[in-house]
N, C-alpha and C positions, 0 to 999 in steps of 0.2 A: 606406604609412601609412594607417590607417583614417581616415574623415572626422572622426569624433569626436576622434581624436588630433590631426588637423590643426587643427581649431577650437580645441582646448585650447592648442595651441602658439601660434596667432595671439593668443588672449586673453592668454596669459602674456607674449608679446612686447609687446603694448599696455600691459600693466601695468608692465613694466620701463621702457618709454620714458616713461610718465607719472611713475614714481618718480624717473627721472633728470632730469625737467624738460626733456627734449628735445622741445619742443613740435611742431616740424614732423614729426619721426619719429613722435611719438605720434598726431598727426592721421592720418598715412598708415597706421599700424598699426590704428587704430580703423576706418578706412574699409575696409581689407582684411578685417577681421573681419566688418563689416556686409555686405560683399558675399556672404559665406557665410551669415550669420545676420541678415537684414534686419529681423527682429522682435525682436532682442536689445535689450531696454530698457536694460540696464546699458551695453551698447556705445554706444548713442546718448548716454547720460548722460556717459560718459567722452569721447566725441567733442566734446560741448558744452564740457566742461571744458578739453580740449586746445585747441580753437578759440579759446576766450576768451583763454587765455594766449598764443596765437599772434597775437592781435590781429585775428582774423577774427570780428567781433562779431555781425553779422547772421546769419551761418551758424551761430554758436554758439547763438543764440536758436532757430533752426530745428531744430537737433539736439536741444535740450532739449524742443522741442515733440514731436518724434518719440518721445522717451523717455516723455513723458506718454501718447501714443497707444498705446504698446505696454505700458503697465501697470507703469511703474517702481515700485519698492518704496516710495519716499518721495516722493510727488508734491509735497508741500509744499516739500521741499528744492529741487526743480526750480524752483518759482516763486521761491524765495529767490535762486537763482543767476541766473535770468533778470532779477530785479530789480537785482541787483548790476551786470550788464552795462548795463542801461538807465540806471541812475543814474550809475555811475562812468565809463562809456565813451561812451555815446550821448547823455547829458544829457537823457533823456526822463523827467523826474522823476514826472510824473503816471502814466505807464505803469508805472514802477517801483513806485510806491505801490500801484497796482491789483494788481500781482503779489504784493506782500506781503500785501495783504488777502485774496487768493485762498489764499495759504498758510495764513493764520490761519483762514480759513473751513474748511479741511480739518483743521487742527490748532490749536485756539484758543490753546494754550500753547506753540506751537512756539518754542523759545528763539532760534534763528537769525533767524526772522522778526521776533520782538519786538525783538531787538537791532538788526537792520538798519533796522527801521521807526523806532526811536528815533533812530538815527544820521541817517536821512534827514530826520526832523523837525528835528533840530538844524541840518543843512545848509540847510534851508529857513527857519530862524528861528522855528520853532514850539516854544518852550521847554516850555509846559505839556503838549503832546502827547508830547514826548520824555520828560518826567518820567513820564507815565502808562505808557508802554511799559516804561521801566526798572523802575518799581515792580512791575509784573507779574512781571518776572524775579526780583526779590528774594524772591518767595514760594518760590523753589526751595530756599532755605535755605543755611545756612553750609556752606562747603566746596564748593559747586557753582561751577564756573568761570564759568558765565554770570551767576549771581547776583553773583559777585565783580566781574565786568566792569561790570555794571549799577550796583553800588555806587560804583565808581570814577567812572563818568559822572555819577551823581547828585550826587556830592560836588563835581563841577565846576559843575553847574547850580545846586545849592542848597548852597553851601559852609557849613562851620561858622561860627557867628556869634560865638563867643568861645573862648578857649583851653581851657575846661573842657567844651566841647560833647562829648557822648558819641559823636558821629560819628567823632572822632579815634580813639577806642578801637576802634570797628568797623573802620575802615580798617587799623589796625595789626594787629588780630587776623587779618583775612583775608589781609593781606600776609604774615603768618607761617605761614599754613596750608599745609602741604606738599601737600595735595590739590589746591590751585589751581596751574595752570601758571605758570611763572616770568614769562612775558610779562604775564599778568594781574596777578600780584603786583607787577610793576614799575609797572603803571598805577595800582594802589592807592597805591604810594609817591609817584608823581608827583602824584596828586590830593591826598594829604596835604601834600606840600610846597607846592603852590600855595595850599592853604588857610592854612598857616602864613605864607606870603609875604603873603597878603591881610591877615592880622592883624598884620603887622609883625615877626614873629619870624624873622629872617634865619638865625639859627643852626640852629633846628629845621628850617626849610625846606631849607637847603643839605644838611643831613644826610639828609633824606628824598629829595632829588634824587639824591644820591650812591648811596643804597641802591637807588633805582630803576634807575639806570644799571648798577650791578653785576648786578642781576637780569636786565636786558634784554640785556646783552652777554655774559653767562656762556655758554660753550660755542660762541661765535661767533668767527670769525677776527678778530684784532685789527688795529688800524690799523698800516700799514707805511709809515713816513715815506720810506724809500728808494724804494719803489714809487711813492709820490705824486710825489716829485721827478722820477722817471724819466718818469712820465706827462706832467708839465708840459713837460719837455724834448721829449718826443715830439710833443706838440701844437704847440709853438713851431717845431720843425724841419719839421713837415708843412705848415705854413702860413707860410712865411717872407716872402711878399710879398702885397700886396693882390690880391683877386680882380679879374680884368679886367671892366670894365663891359660890359654887354650889355642890349639892350632887354627889358623885361618888362612885361606888361600884366595881371597877375593882380590882380583886385579882389574884395573889399577887400584892401588890402596888409597882410601880417602884420607885427606889431610884437612883438618878443621881450623879455620882462621876465625878468631873471635876476639872480643874485647869491648871496650866502650865504643858506642857510636862516635864517629868522627875522630877515631884514634889512628887512622892510617890503614885500615883493613883493605879498602878498595885499591889503594896504591900497592900494597904488598901483593895482592892477588894479581894485579896487572904485571908486576915485576916477575912473579913466578910463572905467569902465563907465557912469558917469552922464553922459558926454558923448554927444550925439546922433550924432556921427560915428564912434563906436567901439563895437564889439561885443566882449564879453569871452568868450573860449573856456575860460578856467580853466587848470588844471594838466594838461597833455597829455603823452602818452608818444610822440608821433609822431616827433620827431627822434631820441630815444634808441633807439626801435625800428628806425628806418631805419639808424642807425649799427651796430646789433647784428646786422642781417640783410643787406640788400642791399649795404651798404657795409662788410661784415666782410671782412678785419680793418680796423677803423678805428683810426687815420686813414689808413693806408697806401693803402687802396683808393681814396681820393678822387683820388689822383694819376692814376688811369686814366680819370677822367671827361672826356668832351668836352662841348661846349656842348649837343649833343642830349641826352646823358645827364643833364646838369644840369637842363635844361628839363623832361625827363620826370619826374625826381624832384621838382622844384618843383611841377609840376602834380599829381602824386600826393599830395604833402603837402597842397596847397591843397584838393583834393577832400575829403580826410579831415577837414581842419580845418572846412570849411563843413558837412560832414555832422553835426557836433556842435553846430551852431547853428540857431536857428529861421530860417525862410525870410526874415524881415524883415531879418536881419543882412546880406544881400546888398546892401542899399541903403547900408550904412555905407562910410566911406572906409577904415577900418582895423579890424583884429581882433587882439586880444592873445592871445599864447601865453605864459602865465606858468608857467615851470618853472625854479626856481632853478638846478638843475644843468645847464641848457642853456648856462651859462657855459663849459662844456667844449667846446661845439659851435658857438661863434661863427664859427670858421673855416669850418665847413660851411654855416652860415646864409648867410654872404656869398658862398659859391660858388653856392648855389642862388638866393638873392635879393640881387643886387648892390645894390639900392637900399634894402634893409631897414634900419630903425632898431632898435637894441638898447638897452634901458634897463637899466643896471646899478644895482641898489639897494645903498646903503651905509648904515652905521649904526655907532655906537661899537662896536668889537669886543668890549668887555666886556659890553655889553648883548646882543649877538648870542650870545656864549658862555653867558651866564646863561640866556637864553631857550632855547637848545639843550639845556642841562642840565635844563630844566623839562619837556621834551617826550620822548615815546617815539618817536624816529625809528628806522626799521627797521635793526637792527644789521647785517643782511646787506648792505643797500645803502649804509649810512652808518656804517662802522666808525669813522670819524673823530669821531663824536658821543659817544664813550664817556666822555671826561674832558677836563679843561682843556688838558692838553698836546697831545692829539690835535686838539682843536678849534683851538688856536692854530696848530699846524703847518699844518693844512688851510687856515686863513684866510690865512696868509702865502703858501702856494703859489697860492691863488686870486688874491691881489694881484699876484703875479708874472705870472700868465697874463693877467689883465685889462690890465696895463700893456702887454703885447705886443699885445693886440687894439686898444687905444687908439692905439698907435703906428701900426698898420696902417690904422685907420679913425677918425681923430680927429674927424670930423664926424658919424659914425654911431653910435659907442658913447657913449651919453649917460649921465650920472650923476644919480641921484635920491637925495638925502640925506634919509633918514627924519627925523633929528634937526632938520635945517633946516626941513623941512616942518612938523613939530610946532610949531617956534618961530614960523614965519611962513608959514602955509599958502598964502595967496593969492600971495605973492611967489614962492615955490618952484614952485607949480603954473603960474603964468603963464609962467615961464621954460621949463618943460618943454613946455607946449602950443605955445609959439612955436617951439621946436626941432622939434616934430612938424608944424609948419605948420598948426596948428589954432587956431580962434578961441577966445577966452575963453568959458567957460560956467560960470556961478555955481553951477549944480546939482552940479558936481563936488565942491564943498565940503559938499554935503548927501548924500554917498554913503551914509550910514547909513540913508537912507529907501528905498533900492532894495529891491524885492521879488524877490530873485533867490536862487540857490543858491550857497553857498560851501563848497567841499570841501577845506578845509585846517584846520589847528589854530587858525587865526585867525578861524574862522567867527563867533564871538560878538563878538570885539573890533571887527570892521569893521561891526557892526550898531549901534555906539554912535557918537555924535558924536566928533570928534577929541579925544583926551585926551592929556595930557603924562606920565602916570604911568610909562609904559614907557620913556620917554626919560630916561636917567640912573638907572634902577633899580639899576644896578651899584653906585652909591654906598653903598647899604645893605649890600652884600656886599664892600666894599672889602678887608676882611681875607681873606676866602676866595678872592678873585680875585688875590691877590698873585702866585702862580706864573705866571698868565697875563700879568699886567702885566710881570713881569720878562722873560718870553720875548719879548714884543712889543717892549719897549724895547731889548733886546739886538739885535733885528733892525733897529733904527733908527727905530721908530715913536715919535712924541711923543704922550703921553696926558695930557689935562687933569687937574689935581689935583681931588680931590673937594671941597675947601673953597672955592676961589676961581675955578675954571675956568681958571687959568693952568697952564702946564707947569712942574711942579716939577722942580728939578735932579735929584732922586732918580729921576725917571722919564724922564730924557733918555737 
C-alpha cells in the first residue's frame, strides 16, 4: 500500500470512530494519524474533540492549540471549543471568556462564539451582557438556526409583558419554520410556554410545553418502563448490603446531592455554597464517567473491587474533583458534587467513600413533573422526560431505589424537602446542617448574593431571594396533571388536594 493510501485509511478510520462516538478508539485513531502526519491541523482538531468527549480535558486543550499552530481552517471555532472545555469541565470561566473574545477578534460575528458567550454571561449572572450577545445573533435573520436559538434565550431573559406582545408571534413563527432544527424549535416552544406561565395562562403554557417535548423527542428512542424496572432491580441486587467501613482521610470530604431533576438540587447547592466550610463543585460527570469506563459493565464490575481498588478510584475521583475548584477550596471541610442522576450510583459512592453523606432532594412530584415539562432535557440521556406517563414511572422507580439506599444507610442518606425549605427556610436548613455536623451560618439564607457561576437551568432562579411561587405551581395545572395524579395514587402515594392541603378521598 502506498503511503498516501495508508494515511487516507487512517483518516477514514478516525472519522468512523468519531462518528460512532467511540471516544477511546477515536483518540487512538487520531494519534496514529498524527504519527504519520504531525502537521495535520484537522487531525489535531479531531483529536481535541475526541479527548474532550473522553474526559481528558487538559490534553484536549493542548491538541486544539496544535490545531491552531498548524493553520486549522476555522481558528475561531477552535477557540470556541477550548472555551467550552474551560467553562463546562474545568470551571475556569475567565479563561473561557478570554477564548471566546479571541474567537470574536478573529470573526466578530462568529455565531457559536456569540451564543456561547451569551450562555457564559447567563451562568455568571450577567443578564445585560447576555442580552447583547443574543441580540447580535438576531441580525442573522428569520430561518437562521442561531438566530432562532438566540430568540428563545432572549424570550427567557426578557419575556413578553402581556398576552398580545408581538414576541409571542415571533416565537410561534420561528417554531413553525422548517429551516430551523427541531431541537431549536423545541426551545422556542419552551420559551413561549414559560412566558404564558408567567402571565398565568396555564392552558396555552401546557400546550406549548407539549409541543416542545414532541419536537425534542421526535426521532429519539422512547422511554422503556420495563428496562427502567430491570435497571432498578439490577442496582438493588448489586448492592444488597451496606459497604464495609474503612478509614479514609480525603479532605475536603465529598457530599453528594442527588434526586429527581428539577427537585431543588441547584438551589440546595447554592445555599450550601454560602457556608464557609463548603465548596460547591457543581454538576460533574466524574462518577457517571467512572461507571461507564473503568467500572464497565456497571454495576457488575464493582463486585471485583478490593479495598486497594476502591481507595485508588476514590483518590482518582478526589483529584479530579479538586482540579475543578479554586485552590482555596482545599481549606474547606466539605465539597459538594451536585448531579441529580447520581442517585443511581449511591451504592458506588458508599463503596468508594464509606463515610460520605448523600443528600436526596425531594419535592411535590407534580411540581417536579411540571418543571421537567418546561425544560429541554437531552432526549438521548433522559427519554423519561418526554411526557407525564414516562416522568411518573421514572419517579416511582427512583422512589423504589432510594428506599433501598435509605434502608442500607439510614444515617447517611439525608432528605432535603424543597417545599419544607420554602415554607420554613431556617428550620429546614438548621436540621440539614446539624446532620452534616456543620455550624449554623446565616449567610446560607442569603445565597442569592453569591458571585459564582451556575451551570444548570436554575441559574437565574437561584440568583433571587427565596420565593414560594414554584412550590405548589402544579395547582394552576391541576386539570392537565390528572393523568399523573392518577398514576401516582394508583401506586399508593397520597397527594394533597389543591383546595385545602388535605388528602382528598379521590386521590387516595
